[in-house]
DRENDREN-891782 format. One record per residue: x, y, z of N, C-alpha, C in turn. Coordinates in steps of 0.05 Angstrom, whole numbers, padded with zeros to 5 digits, always signed. Each point is the difference from the previous one (the first is absolute). Layout:
XYZXYZXYZ/...
end
This chain:
-01070-00747+00249+00001+00025-00016+00014-00006-00026/-00011+00011-00022+00011-00004-00026+00025+00017-00004/+00022-00011-00009+00025+00016-00004-00002+00014-00027/+00018+00020-00004+00000+00015-00025+00008-00018-00023/+00016-00021+00005+00008-00017-00021-00022-00017-00012/-00023-00002+00015-00022-00016-00010-00018+00016-00019/+00004+00026-00003-00016+00017-00018+00010-00004-00028/-00017+00004-00020+00009+00000-00028+00021+00021-00004/+00016-00004-00021+00023+00018-00005-00008+00029-00002/-00021+00006-00014-00009+00028-00003-00005+00013+00026/-00015-00014+00018-00008+00011+00025+00024+00002+00019/+00019-00019-00002+00024+00002+00017+00014+00026-00007/+00003+00007-00026+00013+00025-00007-00014+00024+00010/-00027+00000-00001-00015+00023+00009+00003+00003+00030/+00000-00022+00015+00003+00002+00029+00028+00009+00008/+00020-00009-00014+00027+00009+00005+00003+00030-00005/-00011+00009-00022+00001+00029-00006-00014+00016+00021/-00023-00009+00009-00015+00014+00021+00016+00000+00026/+00014-00022+00006+00016-00001+00024+00023+00020-00001/+00013+00002-00024+00022+00019-00003-00010+00028+00004/-00023+00006-00012-00011+00028+00003-00007+00006+00029/-00014-00019+00013-00009+00005+00028+00023+00003+00019/+00022-00015-00005+00023+00002+00018+00013+00027-00003/+00000+00012-00024+00012+00026-00003-00017+00021+00015/-00026-00003+00000-00017+00018+00014+00006-00001+00030/+00003-00024+00011+00006-00004+00028+00027+00013+00007/+00020-00004-00017+00027+00011+00006-00001+00031-00001/-00017+00011-00017+00000+00028-00005-00016+00018+00019/-00010-00011+00022-00017+00016+00017+00015+00023+00011/+00025-00003+00009+00017+00021+00008+00021+00005-00021/-00002+00022-00015+00017+00004-00023+00020+00023+00005/+00003+00009+00025+00020+00020+00006+00028-00012-00004/+00019+00018-00008+00028-00009+00000+00009+00000+00029/+00007-00023+00010+00006-00002+00029+00017-00024+00006/+00011+00000+00024+00015-00023+00011-00016-00011+00023/-00007-00026-00002-00016-00013+00021+00017-00013+00021/+00023-00011-00008+00017-00014+00019+00021+00020+00011/+00001+00005+00026+00018+00021+00011+00030-00006-00003/+00007-00024-00008+00029-00006-00005+00009+00011-00027/-00018+00008-00017+00007+00011-00026+00000+00030+00001/+00018+00012-00015+00002+00030+00001+00015+00010-00025/+00002+00026-00002+00015+00014-00022-00010-00009-00027/-00026+00003-00004-00012-00008-00026+00002+00023-00019/+00012-00005-00024+00003+00020-00020-00010-00011-00027/-00012+00017-00016-00010-00007-00027+00009+00022-00019/+00016-00007-00019+00010+00020-00020-00005-00010-00028/+00000+00018-00019-00003-00006-00028+00026+00007-00015/+00011-00020-00013+00024+00004-00017+00023+00013+00016/+00002-00007+00025+00022+00010+00017-00001+00029+00007/-00022+00014-00006-00003+00029+00005-00016+00004+00026/+00014+00010+00020-00012+00005+00026-00025+00018-00002/+00002+00020-00018-00021+00020-00002-00023-00007-00018/+00002-00023-00014-00021-00008-00019-00023-00014+00016/-00025+00004-00009-00022-00015+00013+00002-00030-00007/-00011-00017+00017+00001-00029-00004-00018-00009-00022/+00007+00007-00025-00016-00006-00024+00018-00010-00022/-00009-00020-00015+00014-00010-00023-00018+00001-00024/+00012+00003-00024-00015+00001-00025-00002-00027-00013/-00024-00008-00007-00005-00026-00011+00015-00003-00027/+00013-00023-00004+00014-00005-00025+00027+00013-00003/+00011+00010+00022+00027+00013-00001+00019-00016+00018/+00024+00011+00002+00020-00013+00018+00000+00012+00028/-00021+00014+00007-00002+00012+00027+00001-00022+00021/+00012+00007+00023+00003-00018+00023-00010+00013+00025/-00016-00015+00015-00007+00007+00027+00018-00016+00019/+00015+00014+00017+00018-00013+00019-00010+00003+00028/-00004-00022+00014-00010-00001+00027+00021-00011+00018/+00005+00014+00022+00021-00008+00019-00011+00002+00029/+00008-00019+00016-00008+00001+00029+00018-00017+00016/+00000+00004+00026+00017-00015+00019-00018-00016+00019/+00011-00022+00009-00011-00014+00024+00022-00001+00021/-00007+00009+00024+00019-00002+00022+00001-00029+00009/+00021-00013-00009+00002-00029+00004+00028-00010-00004/+00006-00023+00011+00026-00013-00005+00000-00018-00024/-00024-00007-00010-00002-00019-00022-00021+00010-00020/+00002-00011-00025-00018+00009-00021-00025-00019+00000/-00020+00010-00014-00024-00016-00005-00003-00005-00030/-00016-00021-00006-00008-00004-00028-00026+00016-00005/+00004+00023-00012-00023+00018-00004-00011-00002-00028/-00026+00004-00002-00014+00000-00025-00019+00024-00001/-00011+00006-00023-00018+00022-00002-00022-00006-00021/-00022+00014+00002-00022-00002-00019-00009+00029-00007/-00013+00002-00023-00009+00026-00010-00031+00001-00001/-00011+00022+00008-00029+00004-00001-00005+00025-00017/-00016-00003-00021-00007+00023-00017-00022+00016+00013/+00004+00027+00001-00019+00017+00015-00010+00023-00018/-00023+00010+00007-00012+00023-00014+00012+00026+00009/-00010+00022-00010+00011+00026+00008-00002+00005+00030/-00020-00011+00013-00003+00004+00029+00016-00020+00017/+00017-00015-00013+00017-00020+00012-00016-00023+00013/-00024-00004-00009-00015-00024+00007+00003-00020-00022/+00001-00026+00006+00005-00020-00021-00020+00002-00023/+00011-00003-00025-00017+00000-00023-00013-00027-00003/-00017-00003-00020-00014-00026-00005+00014-00017-00020/+00025+00007-00007+00015-00017-00019+00009-00026+00013/+00000-00021-00015+00012-00025+00009+00030+00002-00002/+00014-00015+00016+00029+00001+00000+00011-00007-00028/-00013-00018-00014+00009-00008-00027-00003+00023-00020/-00015+00021+00007-00004+00022-00018+00022+00021+00003/+00014+00001+00023+00020+00020+00004+00028-00012+00005/+00003-00027+00001+00026-00013+00003+00001-00023-00020/+00024-00006-00010+00003-00021-00020+00001-00028+00013/+00006-00002+00026+00003-00026+00013-00013+00001+00027/+00004-00022+00015-00011-00001+00027+00011+00023+00017/-00017+00010+00017+00006+00024+00015+00017-00006+00025/+00025-00005-00005+00019-00005+00022+00029+00006-00010/+00012+00020+00011+00028+00007-00007+00018-00005+00024/+00026-00003-00006+00020-00006+00020+00018+00024+00005/+00006+00005+00025+00019+00021+00007+00026-00014+00008/+00018-00002-00019+00025-00016+00005+00025+00017+00003/-00003+00026-00003+00023+00019+00002+00001+00010+00029/+00018-00011+00016+00002+00008+00028+00030+00000+00007/+00007+00015+00021+00027+00000+00010+00000+00008+00029/+00021-00008+00015+00001+00006+00029+00015+00027+00004/-00007+00013+00022+00013+00025+00007+00029-00005+00005/+00016+00021-00004+00029-00002+00003+00011+00020+00020/+00014-00010+00021+00013+00017+00020-00020+00019+00013/-00024-00009+00007-00019+00016+00014-00006-00012+00027/-00007+00018+00019-00007-00009+00027-00027-00014+00000/-00019+00010-00017-00026-00013-00003+00001-00017-00024/-00005-00026+00003+00002-00019-00022-00027-00001-00015/+00001+00001-00026-00024-00001-00016+00006-00014-00027/-00022-00007-00013+00001-00011-00027-00013+00019-00019/+00014+00008-00021-00011+00019-00020-00011-00016-00024/-00024+00006-00008-00013-00013-00023-00004+00020-00022/+00004-00009-00025-00006+00017-00024-00018-00016-00019/-00018+00015-00013-00016-00012-00020-00003+00020-00023/+00007-00008-00024-00002+00017-00024-00022-00011-00018/-00020+00017-00005-00022-00007-00017+00002+00014-00027/-00009-00014-00022-00014-00025+00000+00020-00024+00000/-00009-00022+00012+00014-00026+00000-00012-00018-00022/+00015-00019-00009-00010-00019-00020-00024-00015+00012/-00022+00001-00014-00025-00013+00009-00017+00018+00017/+00010+00023+00009-00015+00019+00017-00001+00027-00014/+00000+00001-00026-00001+00025-00014-00029+00009-00003/-00007+00023+00011-00028+00010-00003-00008+00002-00030/-00023-00011-00006-00009+00000-00028-00017+00024-00006/-00012+00013+00020-00018+00023-00005+00008+00023+00018/-00008+00023-00007+00006+00024+00017-00019+00000+00024/+00007+00017+00020-00016+00003+00023+00017+00002+00026/-00013+00000+00022+00013-00001+00026+00005-00029+00008/+00024-00004+00013+00007-00027+00009+00008+00001+00029/-00010-00019+00015+00007-00004+00028+00017-00025+00001/+00025+00002+00010+00018-00023+00003+00001-00008+00029/-00006-00025+00006+00000-00010+00027+00022-00020+00004/+00016+00004+00021+00023-00018+00006-00008-00018+00023/+00008-00026-00003-00007-00020+00021+00022-00021+00001/+00002-00013+00023+00017-00023+00003-00012-00024-00014/+00016-00015-00016-00012-00022-00016-00013-00021+00018/+00007-00001+00025-00012-00020+00018-00026+00010+00013/-00005+00027-00003-00024+00011+00012-00012+00020-00021/-00011-00010-00022-00010+00017-00021-00024+00018+00007/-00014-00007+00022-00023+00016+00008+00007+00023+00018/+00025+00002+00008+00009+00022+00017+00017+00019-00016/-00011+00024-00007+00014+00020-00015+00019+00015+00019/+00026+00000-00007+00020+00014+00016+00001+00029-00006/-00002+00008-00025-00001+00028-00008-00012+00001-00028/-00010+00024-00007-00011+00003-00027+00008+00027-00011/+00002+00001-00027+00011+00023-00014-00019+00008-00023/-00003+00026-00004-00015+00010-00023+00018+00009-00022/-00008-00006-00025+00013+00012-00023-00020+00000-00023/+00006+00015-00021-00018+00003-00022+00013-00008-00026/-00016-00008-00019+00009-00007-00027-00018+00017-00019/+00013+00017-00016-00014+00018-00018+00005-00008-00029/-00021+00002-00017+00004-00004-00028+00006+00026-00015/-00001+00022+00014+00009+00026-00010-00014+00008-00027/-00026-00004-00001-00014+00009-00024-00010+00029+00003/+00002+00011+00024-00009+00027+00005+00023+00016+00011/+00007+00023-00012+00021+00018+00010-00012+00019+00020/+00015+00004+00022-00010+00016+00022+00017+00025+00003/-00013+00023+00002+00013+00026+00004-00015+00016+00021/+00010+00023+00006-00013+00018+00019+00020+00016+00016/-00010+00015+00020+00019+00015+00017-00014+00006+00026/+00016+00009+00020-00009+00007+00026+00005+00029+00005/-00018+00013+00015+00002+00029+00004-00010+00007+00028/+00012+00022+00011-00010+00011+00025-00024+00018-00004/-00007+00005-00025-00024+00016-00006-00023-00020-00001/-00015-00001+00021-00021-00021+00002-00028+00013+00003/-00020-00017-00002-00027+00009+00004-00007+00005+00029/+00020-00006+00018-00004+00006+00029+00016+00024+00009/+00016+00011-00018+00016+00023+00008+00025+00002-00017/+00013+00023+00000+00023+00006-00016+00025-00001+00017/+00018-00019-00006+00026-00003+00014-00003-00001+00030/-00017-00019+00009-00004-00003+00029+00011-00027+00008/-00018-00018+00010+00009-00026+00010-00008-00023-00018/-00008+00006-00025-00011-00021-00018+00016-00001-00025/-00002-00023-00013+00010-00004-00027-00022-00013-00017/-00004+00010-00024-00021-00011-00017+00012-00010-00026/-00010-00023-00009+00009-00013-00024-00020+00003-00023/+00010+00003-00024-00017-00006-00023+00014-00022-00015/-00016-00019-00010+00010-00024-00013-00012-00001-00028/+00017-00007-00019-00008-00002-00028+00009-00027-00012/-00019-00013-00012+00005-00027-00011-00001+00002-00031/+00019-00014-00012+00000-00003-00029-00003-00029-00007/-00025-00009-00007-00005-00029-00005+00003-00008-00029/+00019+00012-00014+00002-00006-00029+00008-00029-00005/+00010-00014+00021+00007-00028-00004-00023-00020+00003/-00024+00010+00005-00023-00018+00004-00026+00015-00006/-00021-00015-00002-00027+00012-00004-00016-00003+00026/-00009+00022+00010-00017+00000+00025-00028+00010-00008/-00019-00018+00002-00027+00007-00009-00013+00021+00017/+00003-00002+00026-00012+00020+00018+00019+00007+00023/+00017+00020-00004+00019+00008+00021-00013+00009+00026/-00026+00007-00001-00014+00009+00024-00009-00023+00018/+00001-00024-00011-00008-00024+00016+00022-00021+00002/+00017-00002-00020+00018-00023-00002+00028+00005+00012/+00006+00025+00009+00026+00006+00010-00001+00007+00030/+00022-00008+00014+00004+00009+00027+00029+00010+00002/+00003+00024+00010+00027+00012+00004+00005+00001+00030/+00023-00012+00009+00007-00001+00028+00026+00017+00004/+00000+00017+00020+00022+00018+00005+00010-00005+00029/+00026-00004+00003+00012-00005+00027+00022+00019+00005/+00000+00013+00023+00021+00019+00007+00022-00014+00015/+00025+00002-00010+00024-00011+00013-00003-00030+00008/-00015-00015-00017-00003-00029+00004-00013-00007+00027/-00014+00018+00012-00015-00005+00025-00027-00011-00006/-00006-00026+00006-00026-00012-00007-00023+00016+00011/+00003+00013+00023-00023+00015+00012-00007+00024-00017/+00018+00010-00016-00005+00024-00016-00013-00006-00027/-00004-00026-00007-00009-00007-00027-00028+00009-00005/-00005+00013-00022-00026+00010-00008-00008-00014-00027/-00025-00006-00003-00011-00011-00025-00019+00019-00012/+00004+00007-00025-00017+00018-00015-00013-00015-00023/-00026-00001+00000-00015-00016-00019-00008+00015-00026/-00003+00027+00002-00011+00015-00023+00018+00023-00007/+00008+00002-00025+00016+00023-00009-00018+00025-00001/+00013+00023+00000-00016+00025-00003-00010+00003-00029/+00018-00007-00019-00009+00002-00028+00019-00016-00018/-00010-00005-00024+00016-00012-00021+00003+00020-00022/+00025+00006-00007+00006+00021-00019+00017-00012-00023/-00014-00006-00022+00014-00014-00021+00007-00028+00009/+00026-00007-00002+00010-00025+00009+00008+00000+00029/+00000+00024+00013+00010+00003+00027-00023-00003+00020/+00005-00015+00022-00018-00002+00022+00011+00015+00023/-00016+00019+00011+00010+00020+00018-00013-00002+00028/+00016-00001+00021-00009+00000+00028+00011+00025+00013/-00017+00019+00006+00009+00025+00014-00024+00011+00016/+00007+00019+00018-00020+00012+00018-00017-00021+00013/+00014-00021+00010-00014-00022+00014+00010+00001+00029/-00019+00001+00019+00008+00000+00029+00019-00023+00008/-00003-00023-00013+00017-00023+00007+00028+00003-00011/+00005+00021-00016+00027+00005-00010+00014+00023+00016/-00012+00007+00023+00012+00020+00018+00011-00015+00024/+00026+00002+00005+00013-00014+00022+00012+00019+00020/+00000-00007+00026+00016+00016+00019+00029-00001-00009/+00013+00023+00000+00027+00001-00012+00021-00013+00018/-00004-00002+00026+00019-00012+00018+00026+00015+00002/+00021-00013+00008+00026+00012+00004+00021-00019-00010/+00025+00010-00004+00021-00018-00008+00005-00021+00022/+00008-00024-00008+00005-00021+00020+00025+00006+00016/+00000-00009+00024+00024+00001+00017+00019-00022-00008/+00026+00004+00006+00020-00019-00009+00020-00007+00021/+00011-00024-00001+00024-00007+00016+00015-00022-00015/+00026-00004+00008+00017-00020-00012+00015-00015+00022/+00001-00027-00004+00016-00017+00018+00019-00017-00016/+00011+00011-00021+00017-00015-00018+00027-00007+00012/+00008+00014+00022+00026-00005+00014-00006-00003+00030/+00011-00021+00011-00002-00003+00029+00023+00015+00014/+00021+00005-00015+00024+00012+00013-00004+00029+00007/-00018+00014-00014-00005+00028+00007-00029+00007-00007/-00012+00020+00014-00028+00007-00005-00004+00011-00028/-00022-00008-00012-00007+00011-00026-00021+00022+00002/-00013+00005-00022-00020+00022-00001-00022-00004+00021/-00004+00020+00016-00021+00002+00020+00004-00020+00023/+00024-00011+00003+00006-00019+00021+00015+00015+00022/-00009-00004+00025+00013+00013+00023+00022-00017+00012/-00005-00026+00003+00021-00017+00012-00005-00029-00007/+00021-00017+00002-00001-00028-00006+00015-00015+00022/-00013-00021+00011+00013-00017+00020-00008-00029-00003/+00018-00017+00008-00006-00029-00001-00016-00007+00024/-00022-00015-00003-00018-00005+00022-00003-00029+00007/+00020-00016+00001-00001-00028+00009-00001-00020-00023/-00021+00002-00018-00002-00018-00022+00002+00014-00027/-00003+00026-00001+00001+00015-00025+00005+00029+00006/+00005+00016-00020+00004+00029+00003-00027+00014+00003/+00001+00022+00016-00023+00018+00003+00007+00027-00011/-00018+00012-00015+00004+00027-00012-00021+00019+00011/+00008+00021+00013-00018+00021+00009+00000+00023-00020/-00024+00005-00011-00003+00023-00018-00002+00026+00016/+00007+00022-00013-00005+00026+00012-00030+00004+00004/-00009+00013+00021-00029+00003+00005-00012+00016-00024/-00024-00009-00008-00015+00013-00021-00018+00022+00012/-00007+00019-00016-00017+00022+00008-00027-00001-00015/-00020+00011+00013-00026+00005-00012+00004+00020-00022/-00010-00006-00025+00005+00017-00023-00025+00015-00010/-00024-00007+00009-00024+00013-00010+00000+00029+00009/-00008+00018-00019-00002+00028+00006+00026+00015-00001/+00022-00014-00007+00026+00013-00002+00007+00005-00029/+00023+00013-00005+00008+00007-00027+00008-00026-00015/-00008+00000-00026+00008-00023-00017+00029+00002-00007/+00014-00024+00001+00028-00002-00009+00002-00022-00020/+00010+00006-00024+00003-00020-00020+00022-00020+00007/-00005-00026-00007+00021-00020+00004-00004-00020-00023/+00022-00012-00009-00001-00020-00021-00001-00028+00013/-00023-00013-00002-00004-00025+00014-00007-00023-00020/-00003-00024+00012-00008-00023-00016-00030-00004+00001/-00014+00021+00010-00029+00000+00001-00012-00025+00014/+00012-00005+00023-00010-00021+00018+00014-00027-00002/+00019-00003-00019+00013-00026-00004+00024-00003+00019/+00011-00024-00001+00026-00005+00013+00018-00016-00018/+00026+00002+00006+00020-00014-00016+00019-00015+00019/+00001-00026-00001+00018-00016+00017+00029+00005-00010/+00017+00008+00020+00028+00006-00008+00018-00002+00024/+00023-00012-00004+00022-00001+00020+00025+00008-00014/+00014+00020+00010+00021+00014-00015+00024-00019-00006/+00006-00019+00017+00023-00017-00004-00006-00027-00012/-00025-00005-00008-00008-00026-00010-00001+00000-00031/+00009-00021-00012-00003-00003-00029-00028-00009-00008/-00015-00011+00019-00028-00007-00005-00016+00008+00025/-00012+00023-00001-00014+00011+00023-00024-00017+00009/-00012-00015-00019-00023-00017+00007+00009-00020+00021/+00025-00009-00001+00010-00020+00019+00018+00012+00022/+00013+00022-00006+00019+00012+00019-00012+00022+00018/-00023+00011-00007-00013+00020+00017-00013-00014+00024/+00007+00009+00024-00010-00012+00025-00026+00013+00009/-00014-00014+00018-00024+00012+00012+00008+00015+00025/-00006+00026+00001+00006+00017+00023-00027+00010+00011/+00000+00003+00027-00025+00010+00013+00001+00031-00001/-00020+00011-00015-00001+00029-00004-00019+00012+00020/+00009+00021+00014-00017+00014+00021-00009+00026-00012/-00027+00002-00004-00013+00025-00009-00011+00015+00023/+00000+00027-00002-00013+00016+00020-00011+00026-00014/-00023+00009+00010-00013+00024-00011-00009+00018+00023/+00010+00025-00001-00008+00020+00020-00027+00011-00009/-00021-00006+00015-00027+00009-00008-00019-00004+00024/-00020+00017+00002-00021-00005+00020-00015-00025-00007/-00012-00013+00020-00014-00025-00005-00025+00005-00017/-00003-00018-00020-00024+00001-00016-00022-00015+00015/-00022+00014+00006-00020-00011+00017-00023-00014-00016/-00002+00006-00025-00022-00012-00016+00009-00021-00020/+00024-00012+00004+00010-00020-00018+00026-00011+00010/+00011-00019-00015+00026-00012+00006+00020+00008-00022/+00025+00001+00008+00021+00009-00017+00016-00024-00010/+00006+00000-00026+00015-00023-00011+00023+00010-00017/+00021-00016-00001+00022+00004-00019-00009-00011-00027/+00004+00015-00022-00011-00008-00025+00020+00004-00023/-00002-00018-00019+00017+00001-00024+00002-00029-00010/+00016-00004-00021+00003-00028-00009+00015-00017+00020/+00015+00013+00019+00013-00016+00021-00020-00015+00017/-00024+00011+00003-00021-00013+00016-00020-00015-00017/+00003+00001-00026-00020-00013-00017-00026+00015+00001/+00000+00026+00009-00024+00016+00003-00020-00013+00019/+00011-00014+00020-00017-00015+00019-00007+00016+00024/-00024-00005+00011-00008+00012+00025-00001-00020+00022/+00019-00019+00000+00002-00020+00021+00014+00011+00024/-00002-00014+00022+00012+00008+00026+00030+00004-00003/+00013-00015-00018+00029+00002-00003+00008+00028-00007/-00017+00015-00014+00008+00027-00011-00014+00022+00015/-00012-00006+00023-00015+00020+00015+00019+00014+00020/+00001+00027+00000+00017+00015+00018-00012+00001+00028/+00017-00001+00020-00008+00002+00028+00006+00027+00011/-00019+00012+00015+00004+00027+00011+00008-00002+00029/+00020+00017+00007+00010+00002+00028-00006+00028+00010/-00018+00001+00020-00009+00026+00010+00023+00015+00014/+00018-00014+00012+00022+00013+00014+00020+00014-00019/+00006-00013-00022+00019+00012-00019-00013+00016-00021/-00026-00004-00004-00014+00014-00022+00008-00010-00027/+00008-00026-00001+00009-00012-00025-00016-00024-00008/-00005-00002-00026-00008-00026-00011+00025-00016-00007/-00001-00026+00004+00024-00016-00006-00008-00027-00010/+00019-00012-00015-00003-00027-00011+00027-00011-00007/+00004-00026+00005+00025-00013-00009-00007-00025-00016/+00012-00002-00023-00006-00022-00018+00026-00009-00014/+00004-00026-00004+00023-00010-00015-00004+00005-00030/+00020+00013-00012-00001+00006-00029+00028-00007-00012/-00001-00010-00024+00025-00007-00014+00015+00026-00007/+00026-00001+00001+00016+00024-00006-00007+00011-00028/-00001+00027-00002-00006+00012-00026-00008+00029+00003/-00013+00010-00021-00010+00028-00001-00030-00002+00000/-00013+00015+00019-00028-00003+00004-00015+00027-00001/-00024-00001-00011-00019+00023+00002-00023-00009+00019/-00011+00020+00014-00022-00006+00018-00015+00025+00007/-00024-00003+00011-00016+00022+00010-00017-00010+00023/-00014+00019+00013-00017-00008+00022-00029+00005-00008/-00017-00019+00005-00029+00002-00008-00017-00005+00025/-00024+00011-00001-00020-00003+00021-00023-00016-00010/-00009-00021+00015-00023-00016-00008-00020-00001+00023/-00025-00003-00005-00020-00004+00021+00007-00024+00018/-00007+00002+00025+00007-00021+00019-00017-00026-00005/-00024+00003-00009-00017-00023-00004+00002-00011-00028/+00008-00025-00003+00002-00012-00027-00027+00000-00014/+00001+00003-00026-00024-00001-00016-00006-00029-00008/-00022-00011+00010-00006-00028-00005-00009-00004-00029/+00011-00020-00013-00008-00007-00027-00003-00030-00002/-00016-00010-00019-00005-00028-00002+00026-00017-00004/+00021+00012-00013+00024-00016-00005+00019+00001+00024/-00007+00015+00021+00017+00001+00024+00024+00018-00002/+00002+00016-00021+00023+00018-00004-00006+00027+00014/+00020+00011+00013-00002+00026+00013-00001+00021-00022/-00023+00013-00004-00003+00020-00022+00001+00028+00010/+00012+00005+00024+00002+00028+00009+00016+00016-00019/-00007+00025-00003+00014+00019-00018+00019+00016+00018/+00026-00003-00005+00020+00015+00014+00008+00025-00016/+00003+00023+00014+00007+00025-00013+00025+00011+00012/+00016+00013-00017+00025+00012+00010-00003+00029+00007/-00021+00012-00009-00004+00029+00002+00004+00011+00029/-00012-00013+00020+00003+00012+00027+00028+00003+00010/+00019-00018-00008+00027+00001+00009+00019+00013-00021/-00003-00008-00025+00018+00008-00021-00008+00026-00014/-00026+00007+00001-00010+00023-00014-00004-00005-00030/-00013+00019-00013-00005-00001-00029+00010+00025-00014/+00017-00004-00020+00013+00023-00014-00001-00006-00030/-00012+00018-00015-00004-00004-00028+00026-00004-00015/+00022+00009+00011+00026-00003-00014+00012-00028+00001/-00012-00017+00017+00012-00027+00005+00001-00015-00026/+00023-00014-00004+00003-00017-00023-00012-00028+00005/-00022-00005-00013-00014-00026+00003-00001-00015-00027/-00004-00026+00003+00000-00017-00023-00028-00013-00002/-00013+00003-00023-00027-00010-00004+00001-00022-00021/-00006-00024+00008-00002-00022-00019-00029-00001-00011/-00003+00001-00027-00026-00001-00013-00002-00026-00015/-00019-00017+00007-00005-00025-00013-00027+00000-00014/-00001-00010-00024-00025+00000-00016-00009-00028-00005/-00025-00006+00009-00011-00027-00003-00024+00001-00020/-00002-00021-00016-00022-00002-00019-00015-00026+00005/-00027+00003+00002-00017-00023+00004-00019-00002-00024/+00008-00017-00020-00017-00003-00023-00028-00010+00007/-00020+00007-00015-00027-00010+00006-00001-00031+00001/-00010-00011+00021-00002-00029+00002+00025-00014+00010/+00021+00015+00005+00026-00012+00009-00002-00009+00029/+00018-00018+00008+00001-00010+00027+00024+00011+00016/+00014+00020-00011+00023+00011+00014+00006+00027-00012/+00013+00017+00017+00010+00026-00009+00028-00003-00013/+00004+00013-00022+00026+00000-00013+00015+00026+00007/+00025-00002+00006+00017+00023+00005+00012+00009-00027/-00010+00022-00011+00006+00007-00027+00020+00024-00002/+00009+00011+00022+00020+00021-00001+00005+00011+00028/+00023+00012+00003+00007+00013+00025+00020+00023-00005/+00002+00018+00019+00019+00022-00002+00005+00011+00028/+00022+00014+00002+00007+00013+00026+00002+00030-00004/-00015+00015+00016+00001+00029+00000+00013+00009+00026/+00022+00016-00004+00015+00010+00023-00006+00030+00003/-00009+00008+00023-00005+00028+00005+00026+00015+00003/+00001+00025-00007+00024+00016+00001-00004+00023+00019/+00022+00007+00016-00003+00022+00019-00002+00027-00014/
end
């Protein structure tokens, strides 16, 4: 067999470029933000140290994406990462790595530390982007894959973040006055774009607007066509895809202190190898009166009250959840929020006890302040070519829908120039509904 070194120089370069492109396609088959190795946990992605900001950075600025995660282990690994440029639908674009990165696509995760005074031993890793040599050159969606340097083909976890060139300003608002009813269980958005920073030849074909409620991937909607263009303004309104179930405020609990029960905690006991926390039983909320609460809209914050560095001093405690509700016969019940990575895996599936009439689940979680809700998903997974479980989970049957709920809508604007091989992220904004 002829080796690549035997080809003329021009063809060697072409073959290497093709290999780089094809490898990115292979890596990008599953592009969900997820943890593949069960020893890894507590994955967080923040922008500029702001818990409430979406995981987006502006091209050509000092913005930072900070990624943190733990491995339950006594020793550290030599971890590396790669970046894959993706289109608006989070499928890999057709760009070569050399077109979106200045150097070879391999970064090092060298910032790690061991847990301190915890019953459960772990290693905490941090990665701040951009790193030298791994600075994204173009806007768009980026998938970051983490792997052990000795096993580069085995992805341990992967993270989504975006890079925007902010050529389009995004505005709009949310209202309970919807095309489906007035102040009922829905919220409707209208979105307005100001593209004065760029020239868009055909906004009816070249733009895609994606809207996500409370950073839940399953809620993401893509709108291809605006209702109208009015002067310089591009307007999206009275669109069925901009009407969302209003949902309910997230439930909350805190485990920042082991010495005494925190918010929504019933009792705390040591259970052999670590502490166990029993939450107060939750109630079915659908069909009941709405009550406002100020939440983190599904997020969590790692925190231990006596530690100077909670990332290292917060321990893993086993949290016991319970829900008083009749059994759901046409689906399965899951715990949902950023604590679960919005996953419908068995780890987050609630178990029903006919004798007690309770759903229950126990999972180890790092000490902190958490938001969560209960969602129902069909029992049969939806088969897809990439092997990802595409079932749509809904919170409405358990949590209810109330137009007064405070929700956060991330609006991302993508531009695909004629003849281009990738979508550009040209602007984003956050619309928060008001009660």
